[in-house]
C-alpha positions in Angstrom: -0.7 25.1 5.1 -1.0 26.1 1.5 -3.4 24.7 -1.1 -1.6 24.3 -4.5 -4.4 22.6 -6.4 -7.8 20.8 -5.8 -9.2 18.5 -8.2 -12.5 16.4 -8.3 -12.3 13.2 -10.4 -15.1 10.3 -10.5 -13.3 8.6 -7.7 -12.0 11.3 -5.3 -11.6 14.9 -4.3 -7.8 15.3 -4.5 -5.8 18.1 -3.1 -2.1 18.8 -3.2 -0.7 21.1 -0.2 2.6 22.6 0.8 3.3 22.8 4.8 6.1 23.6 7.1 4.7 21.0 9.6 3.8 17.4 8.9 3.2 14.9 11.6 5.2 16.9 14.0 8.3 17.3 11.8 9.4 20.9 10.7 10.5 21.5 7.4 9.0 22.1 3.9 6.7 19.4 2.7 4.2 18.8 -0.2 1.7 16.3 0.2 -1.3 14.7 -1.7 -4.5 13.9 0.2 -8.0 12.7 -0.7 -11.2 14.2 0.7 -11.0 12.2 4.0 -7.8 14.0 5.0 -5.6 10.8 4.7 -2.2 11.8 3.3 -1.6 9.7 0.1 2.0 10.5 -0.4 4.5 13.2 0.8 8.0 14.5 -0.3 10.4 16.7 1.6 11.2 19.4 -0.7 14.4 20.2 1.0 15.5 16.3 0.2 13.3 14.9 -2.4 15.0 11.5 -2.2 14.1 10.9 1.5 11.2 8.7 2.0 9.0 10.7 4.3 6.1 8.6 5.6 6.9 5.4 7.7 4.9 2.7 5.8 6.9 2.9 2.5 10.0 3.0 4.5 9.0 -0.3 6.1 8.0 -1.8 2.9 11.1 -0.9 1.2 13.1 -2.4 4.0 11.1 -5.7 3.6 11.6 -5.9 0.0 15.2 -5.5 0.2 15.6 -7.7 3.1 13.7 -10.8 1.8 14.7 -10.6 -1.7 17.7 -8.4 -2.3 17.8 -9.3 -6.1 14.2 -8.9 -6.7 13.3 -7.1 -10.0 9.7 -7.4 -11.0 6.9 -5.9 -8.9 3.3 -5.1 -9.3 1.7 -2.3 -7.4 -1.9 -1.4 -6.9 -2.4 2.2 -6.0 0.0 4.7 -7.1 -0.3 7.8 -4.8 2.7 9.7 -5.8 4.8 6.7 -6.8 7.0 6.6 -3.7 8.3 3.1 -4.0 8.2 2.7 -7.6 10.1 5.9 -7.9 12.8 4.6 -5.3 13.5 1.6 -7.4 14.3 3.2 -10.6 16.6 0.4 -11.5 13.8 -2.3 -11.1 10.7 -3.3 -13.3 7.5 -1.9 -11.7 4.0 -2.1 -13.3 1.6 0.3 -11.3 -2.1 0.1 -11.6 -4.2 3.2 -10.5 -7.8 3.6 -10.9 -7.8 7.5 -11.0 -6.3 9.2 -13.9 -6.2 12.5 -12.0 -4.0 10.8 -9.2 -1.3 9.9 -11.9 -1.4 13.6 -13.4 -0.7 15.0 -10.0 1.9 12.7 -9.3 3.8 13.8 -12.4 3.0 17.6 -12.2 3.6 18.1 -8.5 5.8 15.3 -7.4 8.1 14.7 -10.2 7.2 11.2 -11.1 9.0 10.3 -14.1 8.5 6.6 -15.2 6.0 5.7 -17.8 4.8 2.5 -16.2 1.4 3.4 -14.8 -1.7 1.9 -16.2 -5.2 3.4 -15.5 -7.7 0.9 -14.5 -8.9 -1.6 -11.9 -5.8 -3.3 -10.2 -7.2 -6.7 -9.9 -8.1 -6.7 -13.5 -4.8 -5.4 -14.8 -3.0 -7.9 -12.5 -4.8 -10.7 -14.2 -3.0 -9.7 -17.3 0.5 -10.4 -15.9 2.1 -13.8 -16.6 1.9 -16.3 -13.9 4.8 -16.9 -11.5 6.8 -13.9 -12.7 6.2 -11.2 -9.9 8.7 -10.8 -6.9 6.3 -8.6 -5.0 2.7 -7.5 -5.3 2.1 -4.1 -3.2 -1.5 -3.2 -2.5 -1.9 0.5 -1.5 -5.4 1.3 -2.7 -7.9 3.1 -0.8 -11.3 5.0 -1.4 -13.1 6.8 1.4 -14.6 3.7 2.5 -11.2 2.1 2.9 -9.5 -0.6 0.8 -11.7 -1.8 -2.0 -13.4 -5.1 -1.0 -12.6 -6.9 -4.2 -8.9 -6.5 -3.2 -9.4 -8.4 0.2 -11.2 -11.5 -1.0 -10.1 -15.2 -1.2 -10.4 -14.8 -5.1 -8.0 -11.9 -5.1 -5.5 -13.5 -2.8 -5.5 -16.6 -5.1 -4.9 -14.4 -8.0 -1.9 -12.9 -6.3 -0.5 -16.3 -5.3 -0.8 -17.3 -9.0 1.0 -14.4 -10.3 3.9 -14.4 -7.4 7.2 -16.5 -7.9 7.6 -19.2 -5.3 9.8 -16.7 -3.3 7.4 -13.7 -3.8 5.3 -11.9 -1.3 2.4 -9.9 -1.2 2.6 -6.5 0.9 -0.5 -4.6 1.8 -0.9 -1.3 3.5 -4.2 -1.2 5.2 -5.9 1.2 7.8 -7.3 -0.4 10.9 -7.2 -1.3 14.7 -4.8 -3.6 16.3 -7.6 -5.0 18.3 -11.2 -6.1 17.7 -10.9 -4.9 14.1 -13.4 -7.4 12.4 -12.4 -6.6 8.8 -8.6 -6.6 9.5 -9.0 -10.1 11.3 -10.9 -11.2 8.4 -8.4 -9.8 5.6 -5.7 -11.6 7.6 -7.5 -15.0 8.1 -8.4 -15.1 4.4 -4.9 -14.3 3.5 -3.9 -17.4 5.3 -6.0 -19.6 3.2 -3.5 -18.8 0.1 -0.3 -18.2 1.8 1.7 -20.5 4.2 3.3 -17.5 6.0 1.9 -14.1 6.9 2.8 -11.4 9.4 1.1 -8.2 10.4 2.7 -5.0 11.4 1.2 -1.9 13.1 2.4 1.6 14.1 2.1 2.2 17.7 -1.0 4.1 19.2 -2.2 5.3 22.5 -5.3 2.9 22.3 -5.9 -0.3 20.6 -8.9 1.1 19.0 -7.0 3.9 17.1 -6.9 3.8 13.4 -3.4 3.6 12.1 -1.4 2.1 9.2 -1.2 -1.6 9.2 1.0 -3.7 6.8 -0.1 -7.3 6.2 2.3 -9.5 4.5 1.6 -13.1 2.9 4.2 -15.4 1.4 4.9 -19.1 1.0 8.4 -18.5 2.3 9.5 -17.2 5.8 8.9 -13.4 6.1 12.2 -11.7 7.6 12.6 -8.4 8.9 14.9 -6.1 11.2 13.0 -4.3 13.8 15.4 -1.4 13.6 14.6 -0.7 9.9 10.7 -0.9 10.3 10.3 2.6 10.7 8.4 2.2 14.0 6.1 -0.7 12.8 6.0 -3.4 15.2 4.7 -7.1 14.7 1.5 -7.9 16.3 -0.9 -10.8 16.4 -4.6 -10.7 15.1 -7.6 -12.7 16.3 -9.1 -15.3 14.0 -11.6 -13.8 11.5 -14.1 -14.9 8.9 -13.2 -15.8 5.3 -14.1 -13.0 2.9 -15.5 -14.4 -0.6 -16.0 -12.4 -3.8 -19.5 -10.5 -3.3 -19.5 -11.3 0.3 -22.4 -9.3 1.6 -20.5 -8.5 4.7 -18.1 -6.4 2.8 -20.4 -5.4 -0.2 -22.9 -3.3 2.0 
């Protein structure tokens, strides 16, 4: 593994590497990661158009399958811009808290669109017109996980206000498929705003293993084809508590 650059911002220590092995696959890859060693985005240098990671492949499938004619998307958390870059013919507005992430996505991963605003995703989402967004994608992480103000009832009410009647919120989270209090709480809180929700997880050896999880909320039925979910499987979660803004359970 070869380190190309390491930058320290106010929010993260950010590194870009090249490697010939990534998640058991042999090839030539470049990836961006934070100091917790979690890969935030990756490209196949031999086939840059290929979507390498499973979770953006699953999100892209759900976006196409549920609203084939969607056009207007708001993304919180840029990474290397995998999903926004894939849909070059759609209108994407991207919010990224860390200017260094945006710079590295352009310098090392070839991100071209000029559609990223640096700032807090919740605040920037509030500037969007009501009932105009087909999808809101939440893919934001710090070393402590998803920022708590992006998991509360107030945030989900805001997303419901900005989405069209057919729209959906799609969240990429990290958690456990069993006995994860926070994941259960996020899903339960989401259900206070949206009539329909689904949770998908990548398989793991144990239910206590941390892995990518996709949590989706909409006021219409959420459809998908299992064969196109890049290994994600639908799971059921236990009931959790409701997360309110400034909830001490989250803010500590």
